[in-house]
DRENDO-1510 file (C-alpha; in Angstrom, 1 decimal, always signed):
<recs>
REC; n; res; u; v; w
REC; 1; MET; +0.0; +0.0; +0.0 .
REC; 2; HIS; +1.3; +3.4; -0.9 .
REC; 3; ARG; +0.7; +6.1; +1.7 .
REC; 4; VAL; +0.8; +9.8; +1.2 .
REC; 5; PHE; +1.4; +11.8; +4.3 .
REC; 6; ILE; +0.7; +15.5; +4.0 .
REC; 7; ASP; +1.0; +16.5; +7.7 .
REC; 8; ASP; +3.4; +15.1; +10.2 .
REC; 9; ALA; +1.7; +17.0; +13.1 .
REC; 10; PHE; +0.4; +13.9; +14.9 .
REC; 11; GLY; +3.8; +12.1; +15.0 .
REC; 12; ASP; +3.1; +9.9; +11.9 .
REC; 13; THR; +6.2; +8.7; +10.2 .
REC; 14; HIS; +6.6; +8.7; +6.5 .
REC; 15; ASP; +7.2; +5.3; +5.0 .
REC; 16; ASP; +9.3; +4.4; +1.9 .
REC; 17; HIS; +6.3; +4.7; -0.4 .
REC; 18; ALA; +5.2; +8.2; +0.8 .
REC; 19; ALA; +4.7; +10.8; -1.9 .
REC; 20; THR; +4.0; +14.5; -2.0 .
REC; 21; PRO; +0.5; +15.4; -3.1 .
REC; 22; THR; +1.3; +16.1; -6.7 .
REC; 23; GLU; -1.5; +16.5; -9.2 .
REC; 24; GLN; -0.9; +13.0; -10.5 .
REC; 25; ALA; -0.9; +11.5; -6.9 .
REC; 26; PHE; -4.1; +13.4; -6.1 .
REC; 27; ARG; -5.8; +12.2; -9.2 .
REC; 28; GLU; -4.8; +8.6; -8.4 .
REC; 29; ALA; -6.1; +9.0; -4.8 .
REC; 30; MET; -9.4; +10.4; -6.1 .
REC; 31; SER; -9.8; +7.5; -8.6 .
REC; 32; ARG; -10.2; +5.3; -5.5 .
REC; 33; VAL; -13.2; +7.4; -4.3 .
REC; 34; PRO; -16.5; +6.3; -5.9 .
REC; 35; GLY; -18.8; +9.0; -7.1 .
REC; 36; ALA; -22.3; +9.0; -8.5 .
REC; 37; VAL; -22.4; +10.1; -12.1 .
REC; 38; HIS; -24.7; +12.9; -13.2 .
REC; 39; VAL; -25.4; +14.8; -16.4 .
REC; 40; VAL; -25.8; +18.5; -15.6 .
REC; 41; THR; -27.7; +20.4; -18.3 .
REC; 42; THR; -28.7; +24.0; -19.0 .
REC; 43; ALA; -31.0; +25.7; -21.5 .
REC; 44; GLY; -32.0; +29.3; -22.1 .
REC; 45; PRO; -31.1; +32.4; -24.2 .
REC; 46; ALA; -27.4; +31.4; -24.2 .
REC; 47; GLY; -28.1; +28.0; -25.6 .
REC; 48; ARG; -28.5; +24.3; -24.5 .
REC; 49; MET; -25.5; +22.4; -23.2 .
REC; 50; GLY; -24.6; +19.8; -20.7 .
REC; 51; PHE; -21.6; +18.0; -19.1 .
REC; 52; THR; -20.9; +14.9; -17.0 .
REC; 53; ALA; -20.1; +15.4; -13.4 .
REC; 54; THR; -19.3; +13.5; -10.2 .
REC; 55; SER; -18.7; +16.6; -8.2 .
REC; 56; VAL; -22.3; +17.1; -7.0 .
REC; 57; ALA; -23.4; +17.4; -3.4 .
REC; 58; PRO; -26.4; +18.5; -1.4 .
REC; 59; VAL; -26.0; +21.8; +0.5 .
REC; 60; SER; -29.2; +22.1; +2.4 .
REC; 61; ASP; -32.8; +20.9; +2.5 .
REC; 62; ALA; -34.2; +24.2; +3.7 .
REC; 63; PRO; -34.4; +25.4; +1.0 .
REC; 64; PRO; -33.3; +22.4; -1.1 .
REC; 65; THR; -29.9; +23.4; -2.5 .
REC; 66; VAL; -27.2; +21.5; -4.3 .
REC; 67; LEU; -23.7; +22.3; -5.6 .
REC; 68; VAL; -21.9; +21.3; -8.7 .
REC; 69; CYS; -18.2; +21.9; -9.5 .
REC; 70; LEU; -17.2; +22.7; -13.1 .
REC; 71; ASN; -13.7; +23.6; -14.5 .
REC; 72; ARG; -13.5; +27.3; -15.2 .
REC; 73; ALA; -12.0; +26.6; -18.6 .
REC; 74; SER; -15.1; +24.6; -19.7 .
REC; 75; GLN; -17.1; +26.0; -22.6 .
REC; 76; VAL; -20.3; +25.0; -20.8 .
REC; 77; LEU; -19.6; +27.4; -17.9 .
REC; 78; PRO; -20.4; +30.8; -19.5 .
REC; 79; VAL; -23.6; +29.3; -21.1 .
REC; 80; LEU; -24.8; +27.9; -17.8 .
REC; 81; GLU; -24.0; +31.1; -15.9 .
REC; 82; ALA; -25.8; +33.2; -18.6 .
REC; 83; ASN; -28.9; +31.0; -18.5 .
REC; 84; GLY; -28.9; +31.0; -14.7 .
REC; 85; VAL; -30.4; +27.5; -14.5 .
REC; 86; PHE; -29.2; +23.9; -14.5 .
REC; 87; CYS; -30.6; +20.4; -13.9 .
REC; 88; VAL; -28.7; +17.7; -12.2 .
REC; 89; ASN; -29.7; +14.3; -13.7 .
REC; 90; THR; -28.5; +11.3; -11.7 .
REC; 91; LEU; -27.8; +8.4; -14.2 .
REC; 92; ALA; -29.1; +4.9; -14.0 .
REC; 93; GLY; -26.6; +2.0; -13.9 .
REC; 94; GLY; -26.6; +1.2; -17.6 .
REC; 95; GLU; -26.2; +4.8; -18.8 .
REC; 96; GLY; -22.4; +4.8; -19.2 .
REC; 97; PRO; -22.7; +5.6; -23.0 .
REC; 98; LEU; -24.8; +8.7; -22.2 .
REC; 99; ALA; -22.2; +9.8; -19.6 .
REC; 100; ASP; -19.5; +9.4; -22.3 .
REC; 101; VAL; -21.5; +11.6; -24.7 .
REC; 102; PHE; -21.7; +14.5; -22.1 .
REC; 103; ALA; -18.1; +13.9; -21.0 .
REC; 104; GLY; -17.1; +14.8; -24.6 .
REC; 105; ARG; -15.7; +11.3; -25.4 .
REC; 106; THR; -17.8; +10.9; -28.5 .
REC; 107; GLY; -17.0; +14.0; -30.5 .
REC; 108; LEU; -20.5; +15.5; -30.0 .
REC; 109; PHE; -20.7; +19.0; -28.6 .
REC; 110; GLY; -23.4; +21.5; -27.4 .
REC; 111; ALA; -27.0; +20.8; -28.4 .
REC; 112; GLU; -25.8; +17.7; -30.5 .
REC; 113; ARG; -25.3; +15.8; -27.2 .
REC; 114; PHE; -29.1; +15.9; -26.6 .
REC; 115; ARG; -29.7; +13.5; -29.5 .
REC; 116; SER; -28.8; +10.8; -26.9 .
REC; 117; GLY; -31.3; +10.1; -24.2 .
REC; 118; GLY; -34.9; +11.2; -23.8 .
REC; 119; TRP; -35.5; +14.7; -22.4 .
REC; 120; THR; -38.2; +16.7; -20.9 .
REC; 121; ARG; -38.4; +20.0; -18.9 .
REC; 122; LEU; -39.4; +20.8; -15.4 .
REC; 123; GLU; -39.7; +24.4; -14.0 .
REC; 124; THR; -36.6; +26.2; -15.3 .
REC; 125; GLY; -36.5; +24.8; -18.8 .
REC; 126; ALA; -33.2; +23.0; -18.3 .
REC; 127; PRO; -33.3; +19.6; -19.9 .
REC; 128; ALA; -34.4; +16.8; -17.5 .
REC; 129; LEU; -33.5; +13.2; -18.4 .
REC; 130; VAL; -36.6; +11.0; -18.5 .
REC; 131; THR; -34.6; +8.0; -17.2 .
REC; 132; ALA; -32.8; +9.8; -14.4 .
REC; 133; ARG; -32.9; +8.3; -11.0 .
REC; 134; ALA; -33.4; +11.8; -9.8 .
REC; 135; ALA; -33.6; +15.1; -11.7 .
REC; 136; MET; -33.0; +18.3; -9.6 .
REC; 137; ASP; -34.0; +21.4; -11.6 .
REC; 138; CYS; -32.2; +24.4; -10.2 .
REC; 139; ARG; -31.9; +28.2; -10.3 .
REC; 140; LEU; -28.3; +29.3; -10.0 .
REC; 141; THR; -28.0; +31.4; -6.8 .
REC; 142; GLU; -24.3; +31.7; -6.1 .
REC; 143; THR; -20.8; +30.9; -7.6 .
REC; 144; ILE; -17.5; +30.5; -5.8 .
REC; 145; ASP; -14.1; +30.1; -7.4 .
REC; 146; ALA; -11.9; +27.4; -5.9 .
REC; 147; ALA; -8.6; +26.6; -7.6 .
REC; 148; THR; -9.3; +25.6; -11.2 .
REC; 149; HIS; -13.0; +25.1; -10.7 .
REC; 150; ARG; -16.1; +27.2; -10.1 .
REC; 151; ILE; -18.6; +25.9; -7.5 .
REC; 152; LEU; -22.2; +26.5; -8.8 .
REC; 153; ILE; -24.8; +26.6; -6.1 .
REC; 154; GLY; -28.4; +26.2; -7.1 .
REC; 155; GLU; -31.8; +26.2; -5.3 .
REC; 156; VAL; -33.8; +23.2; -6.4 .
REC; 157; ARG; -37.0; +24.6; -7.9 .
REC; 158; ALA; -38.5; +21.2; -9.1 .
REC; 159; LEU; -37.8; +17.5; -8.7 .
REC; 160; ALA; -38.4; +14.4; -10.7 .
REC; 161; ILE; -37.9; +11.2; -8.8 .
REC; 162; GLY; -37.3; +8.3; -11.2 .
REC; 163; ALA; -37.5; +4.5; -10.9 .
REC; 164; GLU; -35.7; +2.6; -8.2 .
REC; 165; GLY; -32.7; +0.5; -9.5 .
REC; 166; ASP; -29.0; +0.7; -10.0 .
REC; 167; SER; -27.3; +4.0; -10.3 .
REC; 168; LEU; -24.1; +4.8; -12.3 .
REC; 169; VAL; -20.9; +5.2; -10.2 .
REC; 170; TYR; -17.4; +6.1; -11.4 .
REC; 171; LYS; -14.5; +4.5; -9.6 .
REC; 172; GLY; -11.1; +3.3; -10.8 .
REC; 173; ARG; -11.5; +5.3; -14.0 .
REC; 174; ARG; -14.5; +3.3; -15.1 .
REC; 175; TYR; -18.2; +3.1; -14.7 .
REC; 176; HIS; -20.0; +0.6; -12.3 .
REC; 177; ALA; -23.6; +0.0; -11.6 .
REC; 178; LEU; -24.5; +0.1; -7.9 .
</recs>
């Protein structure tokens, strides 16, 4: 087992396999952390776009609020911010190919990506995936810059709760149904 010690404050000793927290070591560590896979979408005057994300988390239930992290260099970011809305669509276990489309692994971009999957709308107009385990339709309320990413905070304006069943998880640089 390789251990990475960042802080020696508690008397921990570094072993022969210790490494500093480089970008590569951090990415490797994070590949061991499973994350639910979501397609985050937006639509409005600035256009219709979407991206695949594992960095999604609840913030509060009063009012219902979620956060999504997106690289500031992403071409989706200015569109999402201009539209002021987004929908977090949690993928079902067999939807790895759809995750790949919205991750940019198939060569499709922008509105072309919506040819995959079945879509509807809830309150904000952001595309909601018909097969999503859950779709959280949000109005953007706040943004926070953190390192290379922007944290997008949205108040959930509408929900669609899908069928029970496996959800798609990303771990070890591949998809798994859980």
